[in-house]
PQR file with spaces between the fields and no chain letter, atoms N, CA, C, O and H, PARSE charges and radii, in Angstrom:
ATOM       1  N    MET     1     -11.217    0.978   -3.740 -0.4000 1.5000
ATOM       2  CA   MET     1      -9.887    1.456   -4.077 -0.0000 2.0000
ATOM       3  C    MET     1      -8.865    0.706   -3.246  0.5500 1.7000
ATOM       4  O    MET     1      -9.082    0.436   -2.065 -0.5500 1.4000
ATOM       5  N    CYS     2      -7.769    0.380   -3.863 -0.4000 1.5000
ATOM       6  CA   CYS     2      -6.686   -0.350   -3.215 -0.0000 2.0000
ATOM       7  C    CYS     2      -5.945    0.569   -2.239  0.5500 1.7000
ATOM       8  O    CYS     2      -5.500    1.652   -2.619 -0.5500 1.4000
ATOM       9  H    CYS     2      -7.592    0.600   -4.823  0.4000 1.0000
ATOM      10  N    ILE     3      -5.814    0.138   -0.994 -0.4000 1.5000
ATOM      11  CA   ILE     3      -5.134    0.964    0.009 -0.0000 2.0000
ATOM      12  C    ILE     3      -3.631    1.032   -0.232  0.5500 1.7000
ATOM      13  O    ILE     3      -2.941    1.848    0.378 -0.5500 1.4000
ATOM      14  H    ILE     3      -6.175   -0.742   -0.685  0.4000 1.0000
ATOM      15  N    CYS     4      -3.122    0.183   -1.112 -0.4000 1.5000
ATOM      16  CA   CYS     4      -1.677    0.109   -1.370 -0.0000 2.0000
ATOM      17  C    CYS     4      -1.084    1.435   -1.845  0.5500 1.7000
ATOM      18  O    CYS     4       0.080    1.727   -1.568 -0.5500 1.4000
ATOM      19  H    CYS     4      -3.683   -0.480   -1.608  0.4000 1.0000
ATOM      20  N    VAL     5      -1.870    2.235   -2.553 -0.4000 1.5000
ATOM      21  CA   VAL     5      -1.322    3.463   -3.118 -0.0000 2.0000
ATOM      22  C    VAL     5      -0.815    4.427   -2.055  0.5500 1.7000
ATOM      23  O    VAL     5      -0.023    5.317   -2.364 -0.5500 1.4000
ATOM      24  H    VAL     5      -2.815    1.998   -2.778  0.4000 1.0000
ATOM      25  N    ASN     6      -1.252    4.268   -0.814 -0.4000 1.5000
ATOM      26  CA   ASN     6      -0.780    5.138    0.267 -0.0000 2.0000
ATOM      27  C    ASN     6       0.053    4.384    1.301  0.5500 1.7000
ATOM      28  O    ASN     6       0.147    4.815    2.450 -0.5500 1.4000
ATOM      29  H    ASN     6      -1.895    3.545   -0.563  0.4000 1.0000
ATOM      30  N    CYS     7       0.656    3.268    0.907 -0.4000 1.5000
ATOM      31  CA   CYS     7       1.454    2.473    1.843 -0.0000 2.0000
ATOM      32  C    CYS     7       2.947    2.612    1.562  0.5500 1.7000
ATOM      33  O    CYS     7       3.381    2.668    0.411 -0.5500 1.4000
ATOM      34  H    CYS     7       0.579    2.918   -0.027  0.4000 1.0000
ATOM      35  N    ARG     8       3.695    2.664    2.615 -0.4000 1.5000
ATOM      36  CA   ARG     8       5.142    2.789    2.532 -0.0000 2.0000
ATOM      37  C    ARG     8       5.790    1.604    1.817  0.5500 1.7000
ATOM      38  O    ARG     8       6.859    1.756    1.225 -0.5500 1.4000
ATOM      39  H    ARG     8       3.342    2.618    3.549  0.4000 1.0000
ATOM      40  N    HIS     9       5.167    0.436    1.860 -0.4000 1.5000
ATOM      41  CA   HIS     9       5.764   -0.784    1.330 -0.0000 2.0000
ATOM      42  C    HIS     9       5.438   -1.078   -0.135  0.5500 1.7000
ATOM      43  O    HIS     9       5.831   -2.126   -0.648 -0.5500 1.4000
ATOM      44  H    HIS     9       4.299    0.312    2.340  0.4000 1.0000
ATOM      45  N    ILE    10       4.733   -0.183   -0.812 -0.4000 1.5000
ATOM      46  CA   ILE    10       4.206   -0.471   -2.145 -0.0000 2.0000
ATOM      47  C    ILE    10       5.277   -0.910   -3.143  0.5500 1.7000
ATOM      48  O    ILE    10       5.008   -1.770   -3.983 -0.5500 1.4000
ATOM      49  H    ILE    10       4.414    0.668   -0.396  0.4000 1.0000
ATOM      50  N    SER    11       6.465   -0.353   -3.076 -0.4000 1.5000
ATOM      51  CA   SER    11       7.486   -0.643   -4.089 -0.0000 2.0000
ATOM      52  C    SER    11       8.114   -2.029   -3.953  0.5500 1.7000
ATOM      53  O    SER    11       8.774   -2.502   -4.878 -0.5500 1.4000
ATOM      54  H    SER    11       6.684    0.345   -2.394  0.4000 1.0000
ATOM      55  N    LYS    12       7.912   -2.687   -2.798 -0.4000 1.5000
ATOM      56  CA   LYS    12       8.539   -4.000   -2.608 -0.0000 2.0000
ATOM      57  C    LYS    12       7.562   -5.068   -2.109  0.5500 1.7000
ATOM      58  O    LYS    12       7.981   -6.142   -1.677 -0.5500 1.4000
ATOM      59  H    LYS    12       7.376   -2.303   -2.047  0.4000 1.0000
ATOM      60  N    CYS    13       6.265   -4.771   -2.168 -0.4000 1.5000
ATOM      61  CA   CYS    13       5.248   -5.641   -1.579 -0.0000 2.0000
ATOM      62  C    CYS    13       4.820   -6.762   -2.527  0.5500 1.7000
ATOM      63  O    CYS    13       4.472   -6.509   -3.680 -0.5500 1.4000
ATOM      64  H    CYS    13       5.925   -3.899   -2.518  0.4000 1.0000
ATOM      65  N    GLN    14       4.848   -7.974   -2.043 -0.4000 1.5000
ATOM      66  CA   GLN    14       4.471   -9.151   -2.821 -0.0000 2.0000
ATOM      67  C    GLN    14       2.973   -9.140   -3.163  0.5500 1.7000
ATOM      68  O    GLN    14       2.600   -9.514   -4.275 -0.5500 1.4000
ATOM      69  H    GLN    14       5.131   -8.180   -1.106  0.4000 1.0000
ATOM      70  N    THR    15       2.140   -8.733   -2.261 -0.4000 1.5000
ATOM      71  CA   THR    15       0.699   -8.696   -2.514 -0.0000 2.0000
ATOM      72  C    THR    15       0.345   -7.644   -3.555  0.5500 1.7000
ATOM      73  O    THR    15      -0.480   -7.895   -4.433 -0.5500 1.4000
ATOM      74  H    THR    15       2.443   -8.429   -1.358  0.4000 1.0000
ATOM      75  N    TYR    16       0.956   -6.472   -3.467 -0.4000 1.5000
ATOM      76  CA   TYR    16       0.693   -5.430   -4.463 -0.0000 2.0000
ATOM      77  C    TYR    16       1.136   -5.891   -5.851  0.5500 1.7000
ATOM      78  O    TYR    16       0.448   -5.639   -6.841 -0.5500 1.4000
ATOM      79  H    TYR    16       1.626   -6.267   -2.753  0.4000 1.0000
ATOM      80  N    PHE    17       2.261   -6.550   -5.920 -0.4000 1.5000
ATOM      81  CA   PHE    17       2.741   -7.081   -7.195 -0.0000 2.0000
ATOM      82  C    PHE    17       1.742   -8.094   -7.760  0.5500 1.7000
ATOM      83  O    PHE    17       1.479   -8.099   -8.962 -0.5500 1.4000
ATOM      84  H    PHE    17       2.819   -6.754   -5.116  0.4000 1.0000
ATOM      85  N    PHE    18       1.187   -8.946   -6.904 -0.4000 1.5000
ATOM      86  CA   PHE    18       0.179   -9.917   -7.324 -0.0000 2.0000
ATOM      87  C    PHE    18      -1.058   -9.207   -7.890  0.5500 1.7000
ATOM      88  O    PHE    18      -1.582   -9.602   -8.932 -0.5500 1.4000
ATOM      89  H    PHE    18       1.401   -8.942   -5.928  0.4000 1.0000
ATOM      90  N    ILE    19      -1.519   -8.164   -7.201 -0.4000 1.5000
ATOM      91  CA   ILE    19      -2.696   -7.425   -7.669 -0.0000 2.0000
ATOM      92  C    ILE    19      -2.409   -6.762   -9.012  0.5500 1.7000
ATOM      93  O    ILE    19      -3.271   -6.749   -9.891 -0.5500 1.4000
ATOM      94  H    ILE    19      -1.094   -7.843   -6.355  0.4000 1.0000
ATOM      95  N    GLU    20      -1.213   -6.213   -9.179 -0.4000 1.5000
ATOM      96  CA   GLU    20      -0.836   -5.635  -10.475 -0.0000 2.0000
ATOM      97  C    GLU    20      -0.898   -6.688  -11.576  0.5500 1.7000
ATOM      98  O    GLU    20      -1.360   -6.403  -12.681 -0.5500 1.4000
ATOM      99  H    GLU    20      -0.513   -6.223   -8.465  0.4000 1.0000
ATOM     100  N    GLN    21      -0.443   -7.887  -11.287 -0.4000 1.5000
ATOM     101  CA   GLN    21      -0.498   -8.965  -12.276 -0.0000 2.0000
ATOM     102  C    GLN    21      -1.938   -9.296  -12.639  0.5500 1.7000
ATOM     103  O    GLN    21      -2.226   -9.562  -13.806 -0.5500 1.4000
ATOM     104  H    GLN    21      -0.068   -8.118  -10.390  0.4000 1.0000
ATOM     105  N    GLN    22      -2.852   -9.286  -11.667 -0.4000 1.5000
ATOM     106  CA   GLN    22      -4.251   -9.583  -11.945 -0.0000 2.0000
ATOM     107  C    GLN    22      -4.885   -8.512  -12.835  0.5500 1.7000
ATOM     108  O    GLN    22      -5.786   -8.799  -13.622 -0.5500 1.4000
ATOM     109  H    GLN    22      -2.618   -9.070  -10.719  0.4000 1.0000
ATOM     110  N    HIS    23      -4.408   -7.287  -12.700 -0.4000 1.5000
ATOM     111  CA   HIS    23      -4.886   -6.196  -13.559 -0.0000 2.0000
ATOM     112  C    HIS    23      -4.172   -6.201  -14.901  0.5500 1.7000
ATOM     113  O    HIS    23      -4.432   -5.350  -15.752 -0.5500 1.4000
ATOM     114  H    HIS    23      -3.675   -7.053  -12.061  0.4000 1.0000
ATOM     115  N    LYS    24      -3.270   -7.161  -15.089 -0.4000 1.5000
ATOM     116  CA   LYS    24      -2.466   -7.269  -16.302 -0.0000 2.0000
ATOM     117  C    LYS    24      -1.631   -6.011  -16.534  0.5500 1.7000
ATOM     118  O    LYS    24      -1.420   -5.580  -17.668 -0.5500 1.4000
ATOM     119  H    LYS    24      -3.058   -7.852  -14.398  0.4000 1.0000
ATOM     120  N    PHE    25      -1.172   -5.448  -15.443 -0.4000 1.5000
ATOM     121  CA   PHE    25      -0.295   -4.287  -15.479 -0.0000 2.0000
ATOM     122  C    PHE    25       1.115   -4.814  -15.283  0.5500 1.7000
ATOM     123  O    PHE    25       1.476   -5.258  -14.193 -0.5500 1.4000
ATOM     124  H    PHE    25      -1.344   -5.798  -14.522  0.4000 1.0000
ATOM     125  N    ASP    26       1.897   -4.764  -16.324 -0.4000 1.5000
ATOM     126  CA   ASP    26       3.208   -5.403  -16.318 -0.0000 2.0000
ATOM     127  C    ASP    26       4.331   -4.451  -15.927  0.5500 1.7000
ATOM     128  O    ASP    26       5.264   -4.234  -16.701 -0.5500 1.4000
ATOM     129  H    ASP    26       1.604   -4.403  -17.209  0.4000 1.0000
ATOM     130  N    LYS    27       4.246   -3.900  -14.765 -0.4000 1.5000
ATOM     131  CA   LYS    27       5.313   -3.032  -14.271 -0.0000 2.0000
ATOM     132  C    LYS    27       6.367   -3.919  -13.626  0.5500 1.7000
ATOM     133  O    LYS    27       6.049   -4.722  -12.748 -0.5500 1.4000
ATOM     134  H    LYS    27       3.489   -4.076  -14.136  0.4000 1.0000
ATOM     135  N    LYS    28       7.595   -3.786  -14.046 -0.4000 1.5000
ATOM     136  CA   LYS    28       8.675   -4.616  -13.521 -0.0000 2.0000
ATOM     137  C    LYS    28       9.097   -4.132  -12.135  0.5500 1.7000
ATOM     138  O    LYS    28       9.365   -2.949  -11.925 -0.5500 1.4000
ATOM     139  H    LYS    28       7.852   -3.134  -14.760  0.4000 1.0000
ATOM     140  N    LYS    29       9.148   -5.055  -11.218 -0.4000 1.5000
ATOM     141  CA   LYS    29       9.595   -4.745   -9.856 -0.0000 2.0000
ATOM     142  C    LYS    29      10.955   -5.401   -9.651  0.5500 1.7000
ATOM     143  O    LYS    29      11.143   -6.579   -9.957 -0.5500 1.4000
ATOM     144  H    LYS    29       8.930   -6.016  -11.388  0.4000 1.0000
ATOM     145  N    ASN    30      11.883   -4.637   -9.139 -0.4000 1.5000
ATOM     146  CA   ASN    30      13.238   -5.151   -8.950 -0.0000 2.0000
ATOM     147  C    ASN    30      13.384   -6.027   -7.719  0.5500 1.7000
ATOM     148  O    ASN    30      14.048   -7.062   -7.769 -0.5500 1.4000
ATOM     149  H    ASN    30      11.730   -3.681   -8.890  0.4000 1.0000
ATOM     150  N    CYS    31      12.775   -5.627   -6.623 -0.4000 1.5000
ATOM     151  CA   CYS    31      12.984   -6.374   -5.386 -0.0000 2.0000
ATOM     152  C    CYS    31      11.668   -6.553   -4.635  0.5500 1.7000
ATOM     153  O    CYS    31      11.290   -5.719   -3.812 -0.5500 1.4000
ATOM     154  H    CYS    31      12.236   -4.786   -6.583  0.4000 1.0000
ATOM     155  N    ILE    32      10.985   -7.639   -4.927 -0.4000 1.5000
ATOM     156  CA   ILE    32       9.744   -7.966   -4.223 -0.0000 2.0000
ATOM     157  C    ILE    32      10.152   -8.742   -2.969  0.5500 1.7000
ATOM     158  O    ILE    32      10.189   -9.973   -2.973 -0.5500 1.4000
ATOM     159  H    ILE    32      11.292   -8.316   -5.595  0.4000 1.0000
ATOM     160  N    THR    33      10.451   -8.021   -1.917 -0.4000 1.5000
ATOM     161  CA   THR    33      11.012   -8.648   -0.723 -0.0000 2.0000
ATOM     162  C    THR    33      10.095   -8.577    0.496  0.5500 1.7000
ATOM     163  O    THR    33      10.351   -9.233    1.506 -0.5500 1.4000
ATOM     164  H    THR    33      10.422   -7.022   -1.913  0.4000 1.0000
ATOM     165  N    PHE    34       9.037   -7.790    0.403 -0.4000 1.5000
ATOM     166  CA   PHE    34       8.173   -7.593    1.564 -0.0000 2.0000
ATOM     167  C    PHE    34       6.939   -8.489    1.453  0.5500 1.7000
ATOM     168  O    PHE    34       6.214   -8.437    0.460 -0.5500 1.4000
ATOM     169  H    PHE    34       8.829   -7.257   -0.418  0.4000 1.0000
ATOM     170  N    ILE    35       6.707   -9.306    2.473 -0.4000 1.5000
ATOM     171  CA   ILE    35       5.527  -10.174    2.532 -0.0000 2.0000
ATOM     172  C    ILE    35       4.641   -9.660    3.668  0.5500 1.7000
ATOM     173  O    ILE    35       4.963   -9.846    4.842 -0.5500 1.4000
ATOM     174  H    ILE    35       7.296   -9.348    3.280  0.4000 1.0000
ATOM     175  N    PRO    36       3.525   -9.014    3.318 -0.5600 1.5000
ATOM     176  CA   PRO    36       2.658   -8.426    4.344  0.2800 2.0000
ATOM     177  C    PRO    36       1.841   -9.462    5.104  0.5500 1.7000
ATOM     178  O    PRO    36       1.676  -10.594    4.649 -0.5500 1.4000
ATOM     179  N    ASN    37       1.337   -9.068    6.254 -0.4000 1.5000
ATOM     180  CA   ASN    37       0.537   -9.946    7.113 -0.0000 2.0000
ATOM     181  C    ASN    37      -0.953   -9.668    6.973  0.5500 1.7000
ATOM     182  O    ASN    37      -1.377   -8.519    6.847 -0.5500 1.4000
ATOM     183  H    ASN    37       1.471   -8.148    6.623  0.4000 1.0000
ATOM     184  N    ASN    38      -1.739  -10.741    6.997 -0.4000 1.5000
ATOM     185  CA   ASN    38      -3.200  -10.679    7.082 -0.0000 2.0000
ATOM     186  C    ASN    38      -3.830   -9.678    6.113  0.5500 1.7000
ATOM     187  O    ASN    38      -4.307   -8.615    6.508 -0.5500 1.4000
ATOM     188  H    ASN    38      -1.395  -11.674    7.100  0.4000 1.0000
ATOM     189  N    ASN    39      -3.816  -10.049    4.844 -0.4000 1.5000
ATOM     190  CA   ASN    39      -4.408   -9.222    3.794 -0.0000 2.0000
ATOM     191  C    ASN    39      -5.844   -9.628    3.539  0.5500 1.7000
ATOM     192  O    ASN    39      -6.220  -10.786    3.722 -0.5500 1.4000
ATOM     193  H    ASN    39      -3.428  -10.913    4.522  0.4000 1.0000
ATOM     194  N    LEU    40      -6.631   -8.674    3.121 -0.4000 1.5000
ATOM     195  CA   LEU    40      -7.983   -8.943    2.669 -0.0000 2.0000
ATOM     196  C    LEU    40      -8.135   -8.308    1.288  0.5500 1.7000
ATOM     197  O    LEU    40      -8.106   -7.085    1.145 -0.5500 1.4000
ATOM     198  H    LEU    40      -6.326   -7.733    2.972  0.4000 1.0000
ATOM     199  N    ILE    41      -8.297   -9.163    0.274 -0.4000 1.5000
ATOM     200  CA   ILE    41      -8.440   -8.699   -1.098 -0.0000 2.0000
ATOM     201  C    ILE    41      -9.903   -8.818   -1.493  0.5500 1.7000
ATOM     202  O    ILE    41     -10.533   -9.856   -1.295 -0.5500 1.4000
ATOM     203  H    ILE    41      -8.321  -10.156    0.391  0.4000 1.0000
ATOM     204  N    GLN    42     -10.429   -7.741   -2.054 -0.4000 1.5000
ATOM     205  CA   GLN    42     -11.806   -7.721   -2.534 -0.0000 2.0000
ATOM     206  C    GLN    42     -11.767   -7.798   -4.058  0.5500 1.7000
ATOM     207  O    GLN    42     -11.022   -7.065   -4.708 -0.5500 1.4000
ATOM     208  H    GLN    42      -9.917   -6.898   -2.215  0.4000 1.0000
ATOM     209  N    ILE    43     -12.576   -8.692   -4.619 -0.4000 1.5000
ATOM     210  CA   ILE    43     -12.662   -8.830   -6.070 -0.0000 2.0000
ATOM     211  C    ILE    43     -14.073   -8.454   -6.496  0.5500 1.7000
ATOM     212  O    ILE    43     -15.043   -9.120   -6.134 -0.5500 1.4000
ATOM     213  H    ILE    43     -13.182   -9.287   -4.091  0.4000 1.0000
ATOM     214  N    ASN    44     -14.174   -7.382   -7.267 -0.4000 1.5000
ATOM     215  CA   ASN    44     -15.464   -6.945   -7.804 -0.0000 2.0000
ATOM     216  C    ASN    44     -15.603   -7.500   -9.211  0.5500 1.7000
ATOM     217  O    ASN    44     -14.680   -7.404  -10.020 -0.5500 1.4000
ATOM     218  H    ASN    44     -13.386   -6.841   -7.561  0.4000 1.0000
ATOM     219  N    ILE    45     -16.758   -8.079   -9.499 -0.4000 1.5000
ATOM     220  CA   ILE    45     -17.006   -8.660  -10.806 -0.0000 2.0000
ATOM     221  C    ILE    45     -18.001   -7.768  -11.539  0.5500 1.7000
ATOM     222  O    ILE    45     -19.119   -7.540  -11.077 -0.5500 1.4000
ATOM     223  H    ILE    45     -17.508   -8.157   -8.842  0.4000 1.0000
ATOM     224  N    LYS    46     -17.566   -7.270  -12.692 -0.4000 1.5000
ATOM     225  CA   LYS    46     -18.428   -6.424  -13.519 -0.0000 2.0000
ATOM     226  C    LYS    46     -18.769   -7.202  -14.776  0.5500 1.7000
ATOM     227  O    LYS    46     -17.882   -7.625  -15.518 -0.5500 1.4000
ATOM     228  H    LYS    46     -16.658   -7.455  -13.068  0.4000 1.0000
ATOM     229  N    ASN    47     -20.053   -7.388  -15.009 -0.4000 1.5000
ATOM     230  CA   ASN    47     -20.517   -8.195  -16.131 -0.0000 2.0000
ATOM     231  C    ASN    47     -21.157   -7.291  -17.176  0.5500 1.7000
ATOM     232  O    ASN    47     -22.227   -6.727  -16.949 -0.5500 1.4000
ATOM     233  H    ASN    47     -20.774   -7.045  -14.407  0.4000 1.0000
ATOM     234  N    ASN    48     -20.496   -7.157  -18.321 -0.4000 1.5000
ATOM     235  CA   ASN    48     -21.065   -6.446  -19.456 -0.0000 2.0000
ATOM     236  C    ASN    48     -21.673   -7.474  -20.396  0.5500 1.7000
ATOM     237  O    ASN    48     -21.646   -8.667  -20.093 -0.5500 1.4000
ATOM     238  H    ASN    48     -19.626   -7.615  -18.506  0.4000 1.0000
ATOM     239  N    VAL    49     -22.213   -7.053  -21.507 -0.4000 1.5000
ATOM     240  CA   VAL    49     -22.885   -7.958  -22.435 -0.0000 2.0000
ATOM     241  C    VAL    49     -21.980   -9.111  -22.864  0.5500 1.7000
ATOM     242  O    VAL    49     -22.383  -10.270  -22.761 -0.5500 1.4000
ATOM     243  H    VAL    49     -22.235   -6.084  -21.753  0.4000 1.0000
ATOM     244  N    ASN    50     -20.789   -8.830  -23.332 -0.4000 1.5000
ATOM     245  CA   ASN    50     -19.886   -9.872  -23.828 -0.0000 2.0000
ATOM     246  C    ASN    50     -18.576   -9.946  -23.057  0.5500 1.7000
ATOM     247  O    ASN    50     -17.616  -10.561  -23.523 -0.5500 1.4000
ATOM     248  H    ASN    50     -20.462   -7.889  -23.416  0.4000 1.0000
ATOM     249  N    ASN    51     -18.525   -9.336  -21.899 -0.4000 1.5000
ATOM     250  CA   ASN    51     -17.248   -9.214  -21.216 -0.0000 2.0000
ATOM     251  C    ASN    51     -17.450   -9.275  -19.699  0.5500 1.7000
ATOM     252  O    ASN    51     -18.381   -8.675  -19.162 -0.5500 1.4000
ATOM     253  H    ASN    51     -19.304   -8.836  -21.520  0.4000 1.0000
ATOM     254  N    ILE    52     -16.576   -9.998  -19.026 -0.4000 1.5000
ATOM     255  CA   ILE    52     -16.564  -10.023  -17.561 -0.0000 2.0000
ATOM     256  C    ILE    52     -15.249   -9.410  -17.111  0.5500 1.7000
ATOM     257  O    ILE    52     -14.179   -9.824  -17.557 -0.5500 1.4000
ATOM     258  H    ILE    52     -15.819  -10.485  -19.462  0.4000 1.0000
ATOM     259  N    ILE    53     -15.329   -8.435  -16.235 -0.4000 1.5000
ATOM     260  CA   ILE    53     -14.145   -7.734  -15.759 -0.0000 2.0000
ATOM     261  C    ILE    53     -14.004   -7.968  -14.256  0.5500 1.7000
ATOM     262  O    ILE    53     -14.965   -7.810  -13.503 -0.5500 1.4000
ATOM     263  H    ILE    53     -16.198   -8.099  -15.873  0.4000 1.0000
ATOM     264  N    PHE    54     -12.811   -8.341  -13.832 -0.4000 1.5000
ATOM     265  CA   PHE    54     -12.497   -8.515  -12.418 -0.0000 2.0000
ATOM     266  C    PHE    54     -11.668   -7.335  -11.952  0.5500 1.7000
ATOM     267  O    PHE    54     -10.643   -7.015  -12.555 -0.5500 1.4000
ATOM     268  H    PHE    54     -12.030   -8.469  -14.444  0.4000 1.0000
ATOM     269  N    ASP    55     -12.101   -6.689  -10.887 -0.4000 1.5000
ATOM     270  CA   ASP    55     -11.367   -5.569  -10.317 -0.0000 2.0000
ATOM     271  C    ASP    55     -10.856   -5.982   -8.938  0.5500 1.7000
ATOM     272  O    ASP    55     -11.644   -6.239   -8.028 -0.5500 1.4000
ATOM     273  H    ASP    55     -12.933   -6.949  -10.397  0.4000 1.0000
ATOM     274  N    TRP    56      -9.550   -6.043   -8.792 -0.4000 1.5000
ATOM     275  CA   TRP    56      -8.902   -6.523   -7.571 -0.0000 2.0000
ATOM     276  C    TRP    56      -8.464   -5.333   -6.724  0.5500 1.7000
ATOM     277  O    TRP    56      -7.810   -4.422   -7.231 -0.5500 1.4000
ATOM     278  H    TRP    56      -8.910   -5.835   -9.531  0.4000 1.0000
ATOM     279  N    ASP    57      -8.816   -5.330   -5.440 -0.4000 1.5000
ATOM     280  CA   ASP    57      -8.421   -4.272   -4.512 -0.0000 2.0000
ATOM     281  C    ASP    57      -8.025   -4.870   -3.169  0.5500 1.7000
ATOM     282  O    ASP    57      -8.708   -5.746   -2.637 -0.5500 1.4000
ATOM     283  H    ASP    57      -9.347   -6.070   -5.027  0.4000 1.0000
ATOM     284  N    LEU    58      -6.929   -4.392   -2.639 -0.4000 1.5000
ATOM     285  CA   LEU    58      -6.548   -4.747   -1.272 -0.0000 2.0000
ATOM     286  C    LEU    58      -7.270   -3.765   -0.357  0.5500 1.7000
ATOM     287  O    LEU    58      -7.054   -2.556   -0.449 -0.5500 1.4000
ATOM     288  H    LEU    58      -6.374   -3.681   -3.071  0.4000 1.0000
ATOM     289  N    ILE    59      -8.125   -4.274    0.522 -0.4000 1.5000
ATOM     290  CA   ILE    59      -8.923   -3.377    1.355 -0.0000 2.0000
ATOM     291  C    ILE    59      -8.517   -3.414    2.826  0.5500 1.7000
ATOM     292  O    ILE    59      -8.939   -2.559    3.605 -0.5500 1.4000
ATOM     293  H    ILE    59      -8.301   -5.256    0.597  0.4000 1.0000
ATOM     294  N    GLU    60      -7.704   -4.392    3.210 -0.4000 1.5000
ATOM     295  CA   GLU    60      -7.233   -4.474    4.590 -0.0000 2.0000
ATOM     296  C    GLU    60      -5.883   -5.170    4.621  0.5500 1.7000
ATOM     297  O    GLU    60      -5.672   -6.168    3.931 -0.5500 1.4000
ATOM     298  H    GLU    60      -7.361   -5.086    2.577  0.4000 1.0000
ATOM     299  N    CYS    61      -4.976   -4.642    5.419 -0.4000 1.5000
ATOM     300  CA   CYS    61      -3.634   -5.224    5.543 -0.0000 2.0000
ATOM     301  C    CYS    61      -3.050   -4.790    6.888  0.5500 1.7000
ATOM     302  O    CYS    61      -2.959   -3.595    7.170 -0.5500 1.4000
ATOM     303  H    CYS    61      -5.147   -3.832    5.979  0.4000 1.0000
ATOM     304  N    LEU    62      -2.660   -5.744    7.702 -0.4000 1.5000
ATOM     305  CA   LEU    62      -2.099   -5.391    9.009 -0.0000 2.0000
ATOM     306  C    LEU    62      -0.694   -4.799    8.912  0.5500 1.7000
ATOM     307  O    LEU    62      -0.196   -4.225    9.881 -0.5500 1.4000
ATOM     308  H    LEU    62      -2.734   -6.715    7.473  0.4000 1.0000
ATOM     309  N    SER    63      -0.055   -4.934    7.757 -0.4000 1.5000
ATOM     310  CA   SER    63       1.278   -4.376    7.566 -0.0000 2.0000
ATOM     311  C    SER    63       1.247   -2.971    6.965  0.5500 1.7000
ATOM     312  O    SER    63       2.297   -2.378    6.715 -0.5500 1.4000
ATOM     313  H    SER    63      -0.459   -5.400    6.970  0.4000 1.0000
ATOM     314  N    PHE    64       0.066   -2.448    6.738 -0.4000 1.5000
ATOM     315  CA   PHE    64      -0.086   -1.125    6.131 -0.0000 2.0000
ATOM     316  C    PHE    64       0.550   -0.056    7.005  0.5500 1.7000
ATOM     317  O    PHE    64       0.264    0.039    8.198 -0.5500 1.4000
ATOM     318  H    PHE    64      -0.786   -2.930    6.941  0.4000 1.0000
ATOM     319  N    VAL    65       1.425    0.755    6.390 -0.4000 1.5000
ATOM     320  CA   VAL    65       2.029    1.904    7.061 -0.0000 2.0000
ATOM     321  C    VAL    65       1.795    3.097    6.140  0.5500 1.7000
ATOM     322  O    VAL    65       2.324    3.154    5.031 -0.5500 1.4000
ATOM     323  H    VAL    65       1.657    0.677    5.421  0.4000 1.0000
ATOM     324  N    GLU    66       0.990    4.051    6.619 -0.4000 1.5000
ATOM     325  CA   GLU    66       0.583    5.145    5.761 -0.0000 2.0000
ATOM     326  C    GLU    66       1.746    6.043    5.363  0.5500 1.7000
ATOM     327  O    GLU    66       2.519    6.516    6.197 -0.5500 1.4000
ATOM     328  H    GLU    66       0.559    4.004    7.520  0.4000 1.0000
ATOM     329  N    LYS    67       1.837    6.255    4.060 -0.4000 1.5000
ATOM     330  CA   LYS    67       2.777    7.210    3.485 -0.0000 2.0000
ATOM     331  C    LYS    67       2.126    7.693    2.185  0.5500 1.7000
ATOM     332  O    LYS    67       2.411    7.162    1.111 -0.5500 1.4000
ATOM     333  H    LYS    67       1.210    5.871    3.383  0.4000 1.0000
ATOM     334  N    PRO    68       1.253    8.703    2.284 -0.5600 1.5000
ATOM     335  CA   PRO    68       0.510    9.168    1.122  0.2800 2.0000
ATOM     336  C    PRO    68       1.431    9.518   -0.053  0.5500 1.7000
ATOM     337  O    PRO    68       2.474   10.150    0.116 -0.5500 1.4000
ATOM     338  N    GLY    69       1.011    9.087   -1.245 -0.4000 1.5000
ATOM     339  CA   GLY    69       1.778    9.362   -2.466 -0.0000 2.0000
ATOM     340  C    GLY    69       2.930    8.425   -2.713  0.5500 1.7000
ATOM     341  O    GLY    69       3.752    8.698   -3.589 -0.5500 1.4000
ATOM     342  H    GLY    69       0.164    8.574   -1.382  0.4000 1.0000
ATOM     343  N    SER    70       3.031    7.331   -1.983 -0.4000 1.5000
ATOM     344  CA   SER    70       4.137    6.389   -2.152 -0.0000 2.0000
ATOM     345  C    SER    70       4.206    5.832   -3.570  0.5500 1.7000
ATOM     346  O    SER    70       5.292    5.526   -4.063 -0.5500 1.4000
ATOM     347  H    SER    70       2.364    7.110   -1.272  0.4000 1.0000
ATOM     348  N    TRP    71       3.065    5.699   -4.225 -0.4000 1.5000
ATOM     349  CA   TRP    71       3.014    5.135   -5.572 -0.0000 2.0000
ATOM     350  C    TRP    71       3.644    6.070   -6.593  0.5500 1.7000
ATOM     351  O    TRP    71       3.950    5.638   -7.704 -0.5500 1.4000
ATOM     352  H    TRP    71       2.183    5.947   -3.825  0.4000 1.0000
ATOM     353  N    LEU    72       3.845    7.330   -6.252 -0.4000 1.5000
ATOM     354  CA   LEU    72       4.450    8.298   -7.181 -0.0000 2.0000
ATOM     355  C    LEU    72       5.961    8.113   -7.300  0.5500 1.7000
ATOM     356  O    LEU    72       6.567    8.557   -8.275 -0.5500 1.4000
ATOM     357  H    LEU    72       3.596    7.681   -5.349  0.4000 1.0000
ATOM     358  N    ILE    73       6.560    7.471   -6.330 -0.4000 1.5000
ATOM     359  CA   ILE    73       8.019    7.325   -6.300 -0.0000 2.0000
ATOM     360  C    ILE    73       8.457    6.229   -7.244  0.5500 1.7000
ATOM     361  O    ILE    73       9.651    5.954   -7.360 -0.5500 1.4000
ATOM     362  H    ILE    73       6.068    7.110   -5.538  0.4000 1.0000
């Protein structure tokens, strides 16, 4: 699971926006102004019979500041 959902910076984070793009989630962000430090992104590859799915998750970030429910705003 992506730790971004509980981070204070989610609404303006460049890395979170990148992960959303990889999931093909086209949510428009007005001000991508925050560039976090030292991220670790995990990519899980799921192979079905005729389909390969990539699941992108941010699992470590030194800029993480906990604010549970930030993604709801």
